[in-house]
N, C-alpha and C positions, 0 to 999 in steps of 0.2 A: 484580554490576550487570548488568542486562539492558536492551537498547534495542530498541524496536519502532517500525517505520515502517509506518504505514497509508497506502497510496497508492491513491487512487481512479483507475481507468483513465482514460486521456485520451479526448477527444471522439471519439465514434464516428459512423459514416456511416449515414444512413437511405436512401441512394441506391438500394440494391439490395433492392427489395421482396420478391424471391423468397427472400432469405436469412432464416434464423431469427434471433431475437435473439442467440442464442449465437454465431452465425457472422458477426455484423456486424464489419467492419474499422474501423480508425481513419479519420477523414476528414483533410483537409489540415491543419486546425488541430491535430488530435490528434497527427499525425505531426510537427508542429513543437513542440507543447507538451511532449511527453514528453522529448525531448532537452534542452529548455530547463530543465526541472526537474532532470534529471540533471546538467546543468552547474552549477546552483545547489547541488546536493548536493555535488558535487565541490569547489566553492569553500568550502563549509562543512566540508570534510574529513570528510564522513560515511563511515563504514566499515560495509559490509554484508557479512556472512558468507554469507548465504543469502537468496534471494528465492523466495517461494512465491506463485504466481499462480492465480487462478481459471482454469478451463479455457476461458473465453470468448476468442474470437480477439482482441478489443480489449484484454483484460487481458494476455494473453500477449505481444502486440505491445508494449504499454506497458512491461511488465517487461523485454523484450529491449532496447528502446531505452534504458531507464534503465541496465541492466547494461552496455551498450556505453559509455555516457558515464562510468560509474564504473570501467571497466576490469575488471569482474567476469567471471570465466570463465563462459561459457554453461552449463557443467555445474553451476553453483551456482544455477540457476533450476529450481525444481520446479513442477509443475502439480498442483493438487488440485481435482478435479471438485466436491467438496463446497463449495468457496468460491463457486461460481457463485450458488447460491440459499440461502446459509447465514443462519440467524437470528442475531440479536445475542448471545443467551446461548450459542448453540453456537459462535460465533466466539470468545467469551471462553474457552470450554473448549478450543477448538482452540489458542489462544495458550498456554494453561496446559499444553498437552501438547507444545509444541515441543521438538525435540531439544536437550538440555542442552549439547551441544558447540558450539552456536551462541549467541553472546552478542548479536549484532546481526542482527535478522531484519526483512526487509521483506515485507509481505503486499500483494498487488495484487488489488483486487476492486471491489465495487460498492456503491452507495447503494441503499436507505437504511441498510443494515447498517453500513457503515464509519463513517458519521457517528454512528450510535447508539453503536457501540462506542467511538469516540473520546470521546464525551461520558460514557459509563459509566466509562472508565478515567482520563480527564484530571481532575485535581482541580478545574480551573476550570469545567468543564461548560458552556463558552460557545461551543463549536464548533457553530454553528447547522446548517449543511449544508456538506459538503465539495463544492466544485465539481469538475468533471472535471480530472484531472491534479494534484489537490491532495494534499498530504502532511501527515500529523500525525506528529510524532516524540515519543515518550514514553520516558523512562528510568524504570527501576524499581530501587529500592534493595532488591535481593534476589539470592540466589544461584541460584535455580531458577525456571523458567518457571511452575511450579505455584504459586508464591507471588505472582505478578503480581496486583495489585489497585489500586484507586484510592487505597488507604491508603498505598501505598509508591511512588506514581507522581509524576512531575514532567513537565510539558509542556515540551519543549525548543523546539519551534516548530510553527507551522501555516502552511504556505506554499502558494501556488498561482500559476499562470502569469500571471494578470492583474497581479500585482505587478511583472512584468518586461516586459510588452508596452507 
């Protein structure tokens, strides 16, 4: 059994026009929403073995805030540059190549790719668009990440901060 958590980064700030898109930080709401989702994951007793984040500042910050709420060692947060502008098909291949020693992996990244992949993998295919700081949890009835597909997937939950504000 493999479990995948697709987390869209929390709300970012457009306040600093001199910053590139890659370097934009979280805004006030984003800094509040990420821990909120982390607390909800903790209440759901979510177990994460590894978090892999896009290299964008807003994604790394989101990953760090979630990890803190879950009590996850910061060394269990990896950063992958390729997740910043990855296409949906490439993200599926990335998922299928995750290290086998990790059964529960969270990826932190961006739309539209995360929404597209959630809909590609979830049997329900009804996740219209993931808002900021939203999370899609999928379990796969398989032993290896390379076997992950919509055929063996089950949507565990789709959650976002607006449900708790």
